[in-house]
mmCIF file of the N, C-alpha and C atoms, coordinates in Angstrom:
data_MODEL
# 
_entry.id   MODEL 
# 
loop_
_atom_site.group_PDB 
_atom_site.id 
_atom_site.type_symbol 
_atom_site.label_atom_id 
_atom_site.label_alt_id 
_atom_site.label_comp_id 
_atom_site.label_asym_id 
_atom_site.label_entity_id 
_atom_site.label_seq_id 
_atom_site.pdbx_PDB_ins_code 
_atom_site.Cartn_x 
_atom_site.Cartn_y 
_atom_site.Cartn_z 
_atom_site.occupancy 
_atom_site.B_iso_or_equiv 
_atom_site.pdbx_formal_charge 
_atom_site.auth_seq_id 
_atom_site.auth_comp_id 
_atom_site.auth_asym_id 
_atom_site.auth_atom_id 
_atom_site.pdbx_PDB_model_num 
ATOM 1   N N  . UNK A 1 1  ? 21.899 207.411 111.225 1.00 0.00 ? 1  UNK A N  1 
ATOM 2   C CA . UNK A 1 1  ? 22.209 205.614 111.927 1.00 0.00 ? 1  UNK A CA 1 
ATOM 3   C C  . UNK A 1 1  ? 23.438 206.345 113.160 1.00 0.00 ? 1  UNK A C  1 
ATOM 4   N N  . UNK A 1 2  ? 23.293 205.920 114.551 1.00 0.00 ? 2  UNK A N  1 
ATOM 5   C CA . UNK A 1 2  ? 24.052 205.969 115.639 1.00 0.00 ? 2  UNK A CA 1 
ATOM 6   C C  . UNK A 1 2  ? 25.181 205.434 115.619 1.00 0.00 ? 2  UNK A C  1 
ATOM 7   N N  . UNK A 1 3  ? 26.470 205.597 115.588 1.00 0.00 ? 3  UNK A N  1 
ATOM 8   C CA . UNK A 1 3  ? 27.766 205.089 116.471 1.00 0.00 ? 3  UNK A CA 1 
ATOM 9   C C  . UNK A 1 3  ? 27.402 204.271 117.259 1.00 0.00 ? 3  UNK A C  1 
ATOM 10  N N  . UNK A 1 4  ? 29.076 203.594 117.862 1.00 0.00 ? 4  UNK A N  1 
ATOM 11  C CA . UNK A 1 4  ? 28.783 202.551 118.524 1.00 0.00 ? 4  UNK A CA 1 
ATOM 12  C C  . UNK A 1 4  ? 28.785 202.565 119.833 1.00 0.00 ? 4  UNK A C  1 
ATOM 13  N N  . UNK A 1 5  ? 28.242 203.854 120.207 1.00 0.00 ? 5  UNK A N  1 
ATOM 14  C CA . UNK A 1 5  ? 27.787 204.569 121.647 1.00 0.00 ? 5  UNK A CA 1 
ATOM 15  C C  . UNK A 1 5  ? 26.945 204.735 121.966 1.00 0.00 ? 5  UNK A C  1 
ATOM 16  N N  . UNK A 1 6  ? 25.811 204.825 121.390 1.00 0.00 ? 6  UNK A N  1 
ATOM 17  C CA . UNK A 1 6  ? 24.462 204.786 120.685 1.00 0.00 ? 6  UNK A CA 1 
ATOM 18  C C  . UNK A 1 6  ? 23.591 203.734 121.120 1.00 0.00 ? 6  UNK A C  1 
ATOM 19  N N  . UNK A 1 7  ? 22.730 204.024 121.568 1.00 0.00 ? 7  UNK A N  1 
ATOM 20  C CA . UNK A 1 7  ? 21.900 201.996 121.940 1.00 0.00 ? 7  UNK A CA 1 
ATOM 21  C C  . UNK A 1 7  ? 21.481 201.630 120.792 1.00 0.00 ? 7  UNK A C  1 
ATOM 22  N N  . UNK A 1 8  ? 21.106 199.901 121.217 1.00 0.00 ? 8  UNK A N  1 
ATOM 23  C CA . UNK A 1 8  ? 21.690 199.211 120.025 1.00 0.00 ? 8  UNK A CA 1 
ATOM 24  C C  . UNK A 1 8  ? 19.986 199.934 119.167 1.00 0.00 ? 8  UNK A C  1 
ATOM 25  N N  . UNK A 1 9  ? 19.970 199.557 117.881 1.00 0.00 ? 9  UNK A N  1 
ATOM 26  C CA . UNK A 1 9  ? 18.513 199.900 117.481 1.00 0.00 ? 9  UNK A CA 1 
ATOM 27  C C  . UNK A 1 9  ? 17.080 198.360 116.884 1.00 0.00 ? 9  UNK A C  1 
ATOM 28  N N  . UNK A 1 10 ? 17.953 197.715 116.598 1.00 0.00 ? 10 UNK A N  1 
ATOM 29  C CA . UNK A 1 10 ? 17.821 196.719 116.603 1.00 0.00 ? 10 UNK A CA 1 
ATOM 30  C C  . UNK A 1 10 ? 17.943 195.385 117.076 1.00 0.00 ? 10 UNK A C  1 
ATOM 31  N N  . UNK A 1 11 ? 17.180 194.201 116.948 1.00 0.00 ? 11 UNK A N  1 
ATOM 32  C CA . UNK A 1 11 ? 17.399 192.837 117.931 1.00 0.00 ? 11 UNK A CA 1 
ATOM 33  C C  . UNK A 1 11 ? 16.900 191.932 116.494 1.00 0.00 ? 11 UNK A C  1 
ATOM 34  N N  . UNK A 1 12 ? 17.269 190.663 117.342 1.00 0.00 ? 12 UNK A N  1 
ATOM 35  C CA . UNK A 1 12 ? 17.199 189.412 116.419 1.00 0.00 ? 12 UNK A CA 1 
ATOM 36  C C  . UNK A 1 12 ? 17.207 188.128 117.712 1.00 0.00 ? 12 UNK A C  1 
ATOM 37  N N  . UNK A 1 13 ? 16.505 187.244 118.099 1.00 0.00 ? 13 UNK A N  1 
ATOM 38  C CA . UNK A 1 13 ? 16.551 186.298 118.347 1.00 0.00 ? 13 UNK A CA 1 
ATOM 39  C C  . UNK A 1 13 ? 17.547 185.477 117.835 1.00 0.00 ? 13 UNK A C  1 
ATOM 40  N N  . UNK A 1 14 ? 18.112 185.312 118.856 1.00 0.00 ? 14 UNK A N  1 
ATOM 41  C CA . UNK A 1 14 ? 19.524 184.065 118.280 1.00 0.00 ? 14 UNK A CA 1 
ATOM 42  C C  . UNK A 1 14 ? 19.584 183.061 118.656 1.00 0.00 ? 14 UNK A C  1 
ATOM 43  N N  . UNK A 1 15 ? 19.667 181.414 117.420 1.00 0.00 ? 15 UNK A N  1 
ATOM 44  C CA . UNK A 1 15 ? 19.308 180.361 117.636 1.00 0.00 ? 15 UNK A CA 1 
ATOM 45  C C  . UNK A 1 15 ? 20.995 179.873 117.013 1.00 0.00 ? 15 UNK A C  1 
ATOM 46  N N  . UNK A 1 16 ? 21.370 179.080 118.571 1.00 0.00 ? 16 UNK A N  1 
ATOM 47  C CA . UNK A 1 16 ? 22.862 178.789 118.156 1.00 0.00 ? 16 UNK A CA 1 
ATOM 48  C C  . UNK A 1 16 ? 23.462 178.242 117.230 1.00 0.00 ? 16 UNK A C  1 
ATOM 49  N N  . UNK A 1 17 ? 24.143 178.532 116.016 1.00 0.00 ? 17 UNK A N  1 
ATOM 50  C CA . UNK A 1 17 ? 24.349 177.292 114.732 1.00 0.00 ? 17 UNK A CA 1 
ATOM 51  C C  . UNK A 1 17 ? 26.085 177.375 114.316 1.00 0.00 ? 17 UNK A C  1 
ATOM 52  N N  . UNK A 1 18 ? 26.445 175.863 114.500 1.00 0.00 ? 18 UNK A N  1 
ATOM 53  C CA . UNK A 1 18 ? 27.317 176.261 114.131 1.00 0.00 ? 18 UNK A CA 1 
ATOM 54  C C  . UNK A 1 18 ? 28.343 176.194 112.592 1.00 0.00 ? 18 UNK A C  1 
ATOM 55  N N  . UNK A 1 19 ? 27.446 176.800 111.744 1.00 0.00 ? 19 UNK A N  1 
ATOM 56  C CA . UNK A 1 19 ? 27.416 177.221 110.339 1.00 0.00 ? 19 UNK A CA 1 
ATOM 57  C C  . UNK A 1 19 ? 26.955 178.506 110.021 1.00 0.00 ? 19 UNK A C  1 
ATOM 58  N N  . UNK A 1 20 ? 26.070 178.686 110.319 1.00 0.00 ? 20 UNK A N  1 
ATOM 59  C CA . UNK A 1 20 ? 25.455 179.988 109.598 1.00 0.00 ? 20 UNK A CA 1 
ATOM 60  C C  . UNK A 1 20 ? 25.922 181.265 110.753 1.00 0.00 ? 20 UNK A C  1 
ATOM 61  N N  . UNK A 1 21 ? 26.208 182.680 110.331 1.00 0.00 ? 21 UNK A N  1 
ATOM 62  C CA . UNK A 1 21 ? 26.081 183.731 110.944 1.00 0.00 ? 21 UNK A CA 1 
ATOM 63  C C  . UNK A 1 21 ? 25.172 184.353 111.364 1.00 0.00 ? 21 UNK A C  1 
ATOM 64  N N  . UNK A 1 22 ? 25.260 185.504 112.392 1.00 0.00 ? 22 UNK A N  1 
ATOM 65  C CA . UNK A 1 22 ? 24.351 186.042 112.585 1.00 0.00 ? 22 UNK A CA 1 
ATOM 66  C C  . UNK A 1 22 ? 23.610 187.112 111.636 1.00 0.00 ? 22 UNK A C  1 
ATOM 67  N N  . UNK A 1 23 ? 22.315 187.730 111.479 1.00 0.00 ? 23 UNK A N  1 
ATOM 68  C CA . UNK A 1 23 ? 21.838 188.471 110.728 1.00 0.00 ? 23 UNK A CA 1 
ATOM 69  C C  . UNK A 1 23 ? 22.611 189.537 110.106 1.00 0.00 ? 23 UNK A C  1 
ATOM 70  N N  . UNK A 1 24 ? 23.223 190.051 111.199 1.00 0.00 ? 24 UNK A N  1 
ATOM 71  C CA . UNK A 1 24 ? 23.705 191.565 111.537 1.00 0.00 ? 24 UNK A CA 1 
ATOM 72  C C  . UNK A 1 24 ? 25.057 191.014 112.597 1.00 0.00 ? 24 UNK A C  1 
ATOM 73  N N  . UNK A 1 25 ? 26.336 191.743 112.232 1.00 0.00 ? 25 UNK A N  1 
ATOM 74  C CA . UNK A 1 25 ? 26.774 191.630 113.591 1.00 0.00 ? 25 UNK A CA 1 
ATOM 75  C C  . UNK A 1 25 ? 26.691 191.810 114.407 1.00 0.00 ? 25 UNK A C  1 
ATOM 76  N N  . UNK A 1 26 ? 26.717 191.669 115.708 1.00 0.00 ? 26 UNK A N  1 
ATOM 77  C CA . UNK A 1 26 ? 26.321 191.919 116.606 1.00 0.00 ? 26 UNK A CA 1 
ATOM 78  C C  . UNK A 1 26 ? 26.647 193.333 117.618 1.00 0.00 ? 26 UNK A C  1 
ATOM 79  N N  . UNK A 1 27 ? 26.890 194.197 117.918 1.00 0.00 ? 27 UNK A N  1 
ATOM 80  C CA . UNK A 1 27 ? 27.204 195.600 119.295 1.00 0.00 ? 27 UNK A CA 1 
ATOM 81  C C  . UNK A 1 27 ? 26.949 195.123 120.124 1.00 0.00 ? 27 UNK A C  1 
ATOM 82  N N  . UNK A 1 28 ? 26.125 193.469 120.917 1.00 0.00 ? 28 UNK A N  1 
ATOM 83  C CA . UNK A 1 28 ? 26.073 193.098 122.116 1.00 0.00 ? 28 UNK A CA 1 
ATOM 84  C C  . UNK A 1 28 ? 24.918 192.527 121.904 1.00 0.00 ? 28 UNK A C  1 
ATOM 85  N N  . UNK A 1 29 ? 25.003 191.127 122.892 1.00 0.00 ? 29 UNK A N  1 
ATOM 86  C CA . UNK A 1 29 ? 24.576 189.817 123.178 1.00 0.00 ? 29 UNK A CA 1 
ATOM 87  C C  . UNK A 1 29 ? 23.471 190.419 124.259 1.00 0.00 ? 29 UNK A C  1 
ATOM 88  N N  . UNK A 1 30 ? 22.235 189.486 124.595 1.00 0.00 ? 30 UNK A N  1 
ATOM 89  C CA . UNK A 1 30 ? 22.051 190.078 125.687 1.00 0.00 ? 30 UNK A CA 1 
ATOM 90  C C  . UNK A 1 30 ? 21.355 188.747 126.286 1.00 0.00 ? 30 UNK A C  1 
ATOM 91  N N  . UNK A 1 31 ? 21.746 187.896 127.467 1.00 0.00 ? 31 UNK A N  1 
ATOM 92  C CA . UNK A 1 31 ? 21.255 186.497 127.787 1.00 0.00 ? 31 UNK A CA 1 
ATOM 93  C C  . UNK A 1 31 ? 19.931 186.786 128.798 1.00 0.00 ? 31 UNK A C  1 
ATOM 94  N N  . UNK A 1 32 ? 19.568 185.301 128.537 1.00 0.00 ? 32 UNK A N  1 
ATOM 95  C CA . UNK A 1 32 ? 18.574 185.520 128.860 1.00 0.00 ? 32 UNK A CA 1 
ATOM 96  C C  . UNK A 1 32 ? 18.195 184.065 130.044 1.00 0.00 ? 32 UNK A C  1 
ATOM 97  N N  . UNK A 1 33 ? 19.222 183.608 130.435 1.00 0.00 ? 33 UNK A N  1 
ATOM 98  C CA . UNK A 1 33 ? 19.291 182.389 131.164 1.00 0.00 ? 33 UNK A CA 1 
ATOM 99  C C  . UNK A 1 33 ? 20.526 182.337 131.140 1.00 0.00 ? 33 UNK A C  1 
ATOM 100 N N  . UNK A 1 34 ? 21.630 182.337 132.223 1.00 0.00 ? 34 UNK A N  1 
ATOM 101 C CA . UNK A 1 34 ? 23.162 182.435 132.271 1.00 0.00 ? 34 UNK A CA 1 
ATOM 102 C C  . UNK A 1 34 ? 23.802 181.157 131.655 1.00 0.00 ? 34 UNK A C  1 
ATOM 103 N N  . UNK A 1 35 ? 25.464 181.047 131.095 1.00 0.00 ? 35 UNK A N  1 
ATOM 104 C CA . UNK A 1 35 ? 25.790 179.936 130.827 1.00 0.00 ? 35 UNK A CA 1 
ATOM 105 C C  . UNK A 1 35 ? 26.596 180.385 129.952 1.00 0.00 ? 35 UNK A C  1 
ATOM 106 N N  . UNK A 1 36 ? 27.324 179.480 129.091 1.00 0.00 ? 36 UNK A N  1 
ATOM 107 C CA . UNK A 1 36 ? 28.601 179.741 128.702 1.00 0.00 ? 36 UNK A CA 1 
ATOM 108 C C  . UNK A 1 36 ? 28.125 180.538 127.083 1.00 0.00 ? 36 UNK A C  1 
ATOM 109 N N  . UNK A 1 37 ? 28.544 180.914 126.435 1.00 0.00 ? 37 UNK A N  1 
ATOM 110 C CA . UNK A 1 37 ? 28.392 181.975 125.084 1.00 0.00 ? 37 UNK A CA 1 
ATOM 111 C C  . UNK A 1 37 ? 29.215 181.621 124.421 1.00 0.00 ? 37 UNK A C  1 
ATOM 112 N N  . UNK A 1 38 ? 29.619 180.592 123.397 1.00 0.00 ? 38 UNK A N  1 
ATOM 113 C CA . UNK A 1 38 ? 30.487 179.993 122.325 1.00 0.00 ? 38 UNK A CA 1 
ATOM 114 C C  . UNK A 1 38 ? 30.943 181.198 120.732 1.00 0.00 ? 38 UNK A C  1 
ATOM 115 N N  . UNK A 1 39 ? 31.279 181.965 120.789 1.00 0.00 ? 39 UNK A N  1 
ATOM 116 C CA . UNK A 1 39 ? 31.045 183.180 119.261 1.00 0.00 ? 39 UNK A CA 1 
ATOM 117 C C  . UNK A 1 39 ? 32.015 183.190 118.894 1.00 0.00 ? 39 UNK A C  1 
ATOM 118 N N  . UNK A 1 40 ? 31.667 183.795 117.157 1.00 0.00 ? 40 UNK A N  1 
ATOM 119 C CA . UNK A 1 40 ? 32.773 184.139 116.529 1.00 0.00 ? 40 UNK A CA 1 
ATOM 120 C C  . UNK A 1 40 ? 33.212 185.631 116.859 1.00 0.00 ? 40 UNK A C  1 
ATOM 121 N N  . UNK A 1 41 ? 34.190 185.810 117.065 1.00 0.00 ? 41 UNK A N  1 
ATOM 122 C CA . UNK A 1 41 ? 34.391 187.335 116.970 1.00 0.00 ? 41 UNK A CA 1 
ATOM 123 C C  . UNK A 1 41 ? 34.483 188.008 115.806 1.00 0.00 ? 41 UNK A C  1 
ATOM 124 N N  . UNK A 1 42 ? 34.025 189.623 115.869 1.00 0.00 ? 42 UNK A N  1 
ATOM 125 C CA . UNK A 1 42 ? 34.087 190.047 113.708 1.00 0.00 ? 42 UNK A CA 1 
ATOM 126 C C  . UNK A 1 42 ? 35.334 190.013 113.741 1.00 0.00 ? 42 UNK A C  1 
ATOM 127 N N  . UNK A 1 43 ? 35.663 189.101 112.367 1.00 0.00 ? 43 UNK A N  1 
ATOM 128 C CA . UNK A 1 43 ? 36.493 189.039 111.696 1.00 0.00 ? 43 UNK A CA 1 
ATOM 129 C C  . UNK A 1 43 ? 37.544 187.447 112.172 1.00 0.00 ? 43 UNK A C  1 
ATOM 130 N N  . UNK A 1 44 ? 37.137 186.938 113.237 1.00 0.00 ? 44 UNK A N  1 
ATOM 131 C CA . UNK A 1 44 ? 37.752 185.781 113.368 1.00 0.00 ? 44 UNK A CA 1 
ATOM 132 C C  . UNK A 1 44 ? 36.866 184.269 113.294 1.00 0.00 ? 44 UNK A C  1 
ATOM 133 N N  . UNK A 1 45 ? 37.996 183.011 112.691 1.00 0.00 ? 45 UNK A N  1 
ATOM 134 C CA . UNK A 1 45 ? 37.075 182.140 112.314 1.00 0.00 ? 45 UNK A CA 1 
ATOM 135 C C  . UNK A 1 45 ? 37.273 181.230 113.339 1.00 0.00 ? 45 UNK A C  1 
ATOM 136 N N  . UNK A 1 46 ? 37.529 181.740 114.960 1.00 0.00 ? 46 UNK A N  1 
ATOM 137 C CA . UNK A 1 46 ? 37.529 180.182 115.596 1.00 0.00 ? 46 UNK A CA 1 
ATOM 138 C C  . UNK A 1 46 ? 37.469 180.872 116.306 1.00 0.00 ? 46 UNK A C  1 
ATOM 139 N N  . UNK A 1 47 ? 36.508 179.897 117.416 1.00 0.00 ? 47 UNK A N  1 
ATOM 140 C CA . UNK A 1 47 ? 35.765 179.959 118.755 1.00 0.00 ? 47 UNK A CA 1 
ATOM 141 C C  . UNK A 1 47 ? 36.032 180.798 119.935 1.00 0.00 ? 47 UNK A C  1 
ATOM 142 N N  . UNK A 1 48 ? 35.414 181.477 120.475 1.00 0.00 ? 48 UNK A N  1 
ATOM 143 C CA . UNK A 1 48 ? 35.703 182.077 121.856 1.00 0.00 ? 48 UNK A CA 1 
ATOM 144 C C  . UNK A 1 48 ? 34.887 181.642 122.336 1.00 0.00 ? 48 UNK A C  1 
ATOM 145 N N  . UNK A 1 49 ? 35.332 180.992 123.811 1.00 0.00 ? 49 UNK A N  1 
ATOM 146 C CA . UNK A 1 49 ? 34.070 180.543 124.685 1.00 0.00 ? 49 UNK A CA 1 
ATOM 147 C C  . UNK A 1 49 ? 33.715 181.258 126.332 1.00 0.00 ? 49 UNK A C  1 
ATOM 148 N N  . UNK A 1 50 ? 32.760 182.256 126.616 1.00 0.00 ? 50 UNK A N  1 
ATOM 149 C CA . UNK A 1 50 ? 32.988 183.273 127.885 1.00 0.00 ? 50 UNK A CA 1 
ATOM 150 C C  . UNK A 1 50 ? 31.430 181.868 128.440 1.00 0.00 ? 50 UNK A C  1 
ATOM 151 N N  . UNK A 1 51 ? 32.721 182.125 129.435 1.00 0.00 ? 51 UNK A N  1 
ATOM 152 C CA . UNK A 1 51 ? 32.172 180.970 130.502 1.00 0.00 ? 51 UNK A CA 1 
ATOM 153 C C  . UNK A 1 51 ? 31.398 181.353 131.519 1.00 0.00 ? 51 UNK A C  1 
ATOM 154 N N  . UNK A 1 52 ? 30.278 180.975 132.332 1.00 0.00 ? 52 UNK A N  1 
ATOM 155 C CA . UNK A 1 52 ? 29.457 181.551 133.179 1.00 0.00 ? 52 UNK A CA 1 
ATOM 156 C C  . UNK A 1 52 ? 28.924 182.757 133.078 1.00 0.00 ? 52 UNK A C  1 
ATOM 157 N N  . UNK A 1 53 ? 28.583 183.440 131.784 1.00 0.00 ? 53 UNK A N  1 
ATOM 158 C CA . UNK A 1 53 ? 27.984 184.316 131.428 1.00 0.00 ? 53 UNK A CA 1 
ATOM 159 C C  . UNK A 1 53 ? 26.529 184.830 132.136 1.00 0.00 ? 53 UNK A C  1 
ATOM 160 N N  . UNK A 1 54 ? 26.000 185.876 133.148 1.00 0.00 ? 54 UNK A N  1 
ATOM 161 C CA . UNK A 1 54 ? 25.107 185.836 133.569 1.00 0.00 ? 54 UNK A CA 1 
ATOM 162 C C  . UNK A 1 54 ? 23.894 186.305 132.681 1.00 0.00 ? 54 UNK A C  1 
ATOM 163 N N  . UNK A 1 55 ? 23.241 186.383 133.746 1.00 0.00 ? 55 UNK A N  1 
ATOM 164 C CA . UNK A 1 55 ? 22.263 187.001 132.728 1.00 0.00 ? 55 UNK A CA 1 
ATOM 165 C C  . UNK A 1 55 ? 22.216 188.615 132.662 1.00 0.00 ? 55 UNK A C  1 
ATOM 166 N N  . UNK A 1 56 ? 21.646 189.443 131.010 1.00 0.00 ? 56 UNK A N  1 
ATOM 167 C CA . UNK A 1 56 ? 22.594 190.618 131.150 1.00 0.00 ? 56 UNK A CA 1 
ATOM 168 C C  . UNK A 1 56 ? 22.957 190.828 129.672 1.00 0.00 ? 56 UNK A C  1 
ATOM 169 N N  . UNK A 1 57 ? 23.707 191.509 129.596 1.00 0.00 ? 57 UNK A N  1 
ATOM 170 C CA . UNK A 1 57 ? 24.051 192.076 128.906 1.00 0.00 ? 57 UNK A CA 1 
ATOM 171 C C  . UNK A 1 57 ? 25.942 191.787 127.984 1.00 0.00 ? 57 UNK A C  1 
ATOM 172 N N  . UNK A 1 58 ? 26.033 191.313 126.949 1.00 0.00 ? 58 UNK A N  1 
ATOM 173 C CA . UNK A 1 58 ? 27.324 190.937 127.033 1.00 0.00 ? 58 UNK A CA 1 
ATOM 174 C C  . UNK A 1 58 ? 28.057 192.025 126.105 1.00 0.00 ? 58 UNK A C  1 
ATOM 175 N N  . UNK A 1 59 ? 28.552 192.675 126.068 1.00 0.00 ? 59 UNK A N  1 
ATOM 176 C CA . UNK A 1 59 ? 28.710 193.676 125.519 1.00 0.00 ? 59 UNK A CA 1 
ATOM 177 C C  . UNK A 1 59 ? 30.192 192.879 124.093 1.00 0.00 ? 59 UNK A C  1 
ATOM 178 N N  . UNK A 1 60 ? 29.537 192.018 123.205 1.00 0.00 ? 60 UNK A N  1 
ATOM 179 C CA . UNK A 1 60 ? 30.601 191.699 122.634 1.00 0.00 ? 60 UNK A CA 1 
ATOM 180 C C  . UNK A 1 60 ? 30.298 192.059 120.906 1.00 0.00 ? 60 UNK A C  1 
ATOM 181 N N  . UNK A 1 61 ? 31.033 192.251 120.153 1.00 0.00 ? 61 UNK A N  1 
ATOM 182 C CA . UNK A 1 61 ? 30.649 192.042 118.150 1.00 0.00 ? 61 UNK A CA 1 
ATOM 183 C C  . UNK A 1 61 ? 30.871 190.959 117.583 1.00 0.00 ? 61 UNK A C  1 
ATOM 184 N N  . UNK A 1 62 ? 29.919 190.167 117.495 1.00 0.00 ? 62 UNK A N  1 
ATOM 185 C CA . UNK A 1 62 ? 29.783 189.155 117.364 1.00 0.00 ? 62 UNK A CA 1 
ATOM 186 C C  . UNK A 1 62 ? 29.176 188.898 115.898 1.00 0.00 ? 62 UNK A C  1 
ATOM 187 N N  . UNK A 1 63 ? 30.028 187.666 115.121 1.00 0.00 ? 63 UNK A N  1 
ATOM 188 C CA . UNK A 1 63 ? 28.717 187.199 113.596 1.00 0.00 ? 63 UNK A CA 1 
ATOM 189 C C  . UNK A 1 63 ? 28.569 186.426 113.680 1.00 0.00 ? 63 UNK A C  1 
ATOM 190 N N  . UNK A 1 64 ? 28.818 185.338 114.845 1.00 0.00 ? 64 UNK A N  1 
ATOM 191 C CA . UNK A 1 64 ? 28.216 183.688 114.741 1.00 0.00 ? 64 UNK A CA 1 
ATOM 192 C C  . UNK A 1 64 ? 28.350 183.956 116.498 1.00 0.00 ? 64 UNK A C  1 
ATOM 193 N N  . UNK A 1 65 ? 27.106 182.878 116.854 1.00 0.00 ? 65 UNK A N  1 
ATOM 194 C CA . UNK A 1 65 ? 26.950 182.250 118.208 1.00 0.00 ? 65 UNK A CA 1 
ATOM 195 C C  . UNK A 1 65 ? 26.981 180.942 117.660 1.00 0.00 ? 65 UNK A C  1 
ATOM 196 N N  . UNK A 1 66 ? 28.056 180.108 117.749 1.00 0.00 ? 66 UNK A N  1 
ATOM 197 C CA . UNK A 1 66 ? 27.918 178.605 118.094 1.00 0.00 ? 66 UNK A CA 1 
ATOM 198 C C  . UNK A 1 66 ? 27.114 177.863 118.417 1.00 0.00 ? 66 UNK A C  1 
ATOM 199 N N  . UNK A 1 67 ? 26.526 176.403 118.112 1.00 0.00 ? 67 UNK A N  1 
ATOM 200 C CA . UNK A 1 67 ? 25.807 175.985 119.394 1.00 0.00 ? 67 UNK A CA 1 
ATOM 201 C C  . UNK A 1 67 ? 26.930 175.086 119.666 1.00 0.00 ? 67 UNK A C  1 
ATOM 202 N N  . UNK A 1 68 ? 27.844 174.456 119.323 1.00 0.00 ? 68 UNK A N  1 
ATOM 203 C CA . UNK A 1 68 ? 28.877 173.952 120.153 1.00 0.00 ? 68 UNK A CA 1 
ATOM 204 C C  . UNK A 1 68 ? 29.642 174.733 121.289 1.00 0.00 ? 68 UNK A C  1 
ATOM 205 N N  . UNK A 1 69 ? 29.395 174.021 122.963 1.00 0.00 ? 69 UNK A N  1 
ATOM 206 C CA . UNK A 1 69 ? 30.404 175.146 123.766 1.00 0.00 ? 69 UNK A CA 1 
ATOM 207 C C  . UNK A 1 69 ? 28.934 176.142 124.072 1.00 0.00 ? 69 UNK A C  1 
ATOM 208 N N  . UNK A 1 70 ? 28.140 176.121 123.229 1.00 0.00 ? 70 UNK A N  1 
ATOM 209 C CA . UNK A 1 70 ? 27.113 176.861 124.266 1.00 0.00 ? 70 UNK A CA 1 
ATOM 210 C C  . UNK A 1 70 ? 26.192 176.161 125.227 1.00 0.00 ? 70 UNK A C  1 
ATOM 211 N N  . UNK A 1 71 ? 26.088 177.115 126.739 1.00 0.00 ? 71 UNK A N  1 
ATOM 212 C CA . UNK A 1 71 ? 24.948 176.481 126.878 1.00 0.00 ? 71 UNK A CA 1 
ATOM 213 C C  . UNK A 1 71 ? 23.905 177.675 127.719 1.00 0.00 ? 71 UNK A C  1 
ATOM 214 N N  . UNK A 1 72 ? 24.236 178.763 127.779 1.00 0.00 ? 72 UNK A N  1 
ATOM 215 C CA . UNK A 1 72 ? 23.336 179.946 127.857 1.00 0.00 ? 72 UNK A CA 1 
ATOM 216 C C  . UNK A 1 72 ? 22.010 180.078 126.747 1.00 0.00 ? 72 UNK A C  1 
ATOM 217 N N  . UNK A 1 73 ? 20.825 180.583 127.418 1.00 0.00 ? 73 UNK A N  1 
ATOM 218 C CA . UNK A 1 73 ? 19.577 180.082 126.507 1.00 0.00 ? 73 UNK A CA 1 
ATOM 219 C C  . UNK A 1 73 ? 19.102 181.516 126.317 1.00 0.00 ? 73 UNK A C  1 
ATOM 220 N N  . UNK A 1 74 ? 18.096 181.675 126.006 1.00 0.00 ? 74 UNK A N  1 
ATOM 221 C CA . UNK A 1 74 ? 16.947 183.206 125.679 1.00 0.00 ? 74 UNK A CA 1 
ATOM 222 C C  . UNK A 1 74 ? 18.138 184.479 125.174 1.00 0.00 ? 74 UNK A C  1 
ATOM 223 N N  . UNK A 1 75 ? 18.488 184.059 124.451 1.00 0.00 ? 75 UNK A N  1 
ATOM 224 C CA . UNK A 1 75 ? 19.985 184.841 123.711 1.00 0.00 ? 75 UNK A CA 1 
ATOM 225 C C  . UNK A 1 75 ? 19.368 185.927 122.733 1.00 0.00 ? 75 UNK A C  1 
ATOM 226 N N  . UNK A 1 76 ? 19.437 187.461 122.390 1.00 0.00 ? 76 UNK A N  1 
ATOM 227 C CA . UNK A 1 76 ? 19.356 187.996 121.480 1.00 0.00 ? 76 UNK A CA 1 
ATOM 228 C C  . UNK A 1 76 ? 20.431 188.795 121.359 1.00 0.00 ? 76 UNK A C  1 
ATOM 229 N N  . UNK A 1 77 ? 20.328 188.708 120.145 1.00 0.00 ? 77 UNK A N  1 
ATOM 230 C CA . UNK A 1 77 ? 21.529 190.029 119.353 1.00 0.00 ? 77 UNK A CA 1 
ATOM 231 C C  . UNK A 1 77 ? 21.274 191.607 119.164 1.00 0.00 ? 77 UNK A C  1 
ATOM 232 N N  . UNK A 1 78 ? 21.215 192.049 119.533 1.00 0.00 ? 78 UNK A N  1 
ATOM 233 C CA . UNK A 1 78 ? 21.570 193.985 119.717 1.00 0.00 ? 78 UNK A CA 1 
ATOM 234 C C  . UNK A 1 78 ? 22.534 194.241 118.090 1.00 0.00 ? 78 UNK A C  1 
ATOM 235 N N  . UNK A 1 79 ? 21.816 195.433 117.195 1.00 0.00 ? 79 UNK A N  1 
ATOM 236 C CA . UNK A 1 79 ? 22.891 196.347 116.844 1.00 0.00 ? 79 UNK A CA 1 
ATOM 237 C C  . UNK A 1 79 ? 22.158 197.240 116.175 1.00 0.00 ? 79 UNK A C  1 
# 
């Protein structure tokens, strides 16, 4: 298994949810439609909102993408 410097090996479409964690902690998140993304970073229980995230890869380790505060769409978690 590769370290964090190697490319992602798996991915899953993300449906933002205020209660459920991601299947796996992300190593990055792909954003297909620009907007805000509200997440719980790994090990944190409070939300952080990334404003005006453009289409592309957001290199963050998150364990939840929240519905509240998320306006971006077509989100994919990579790990």
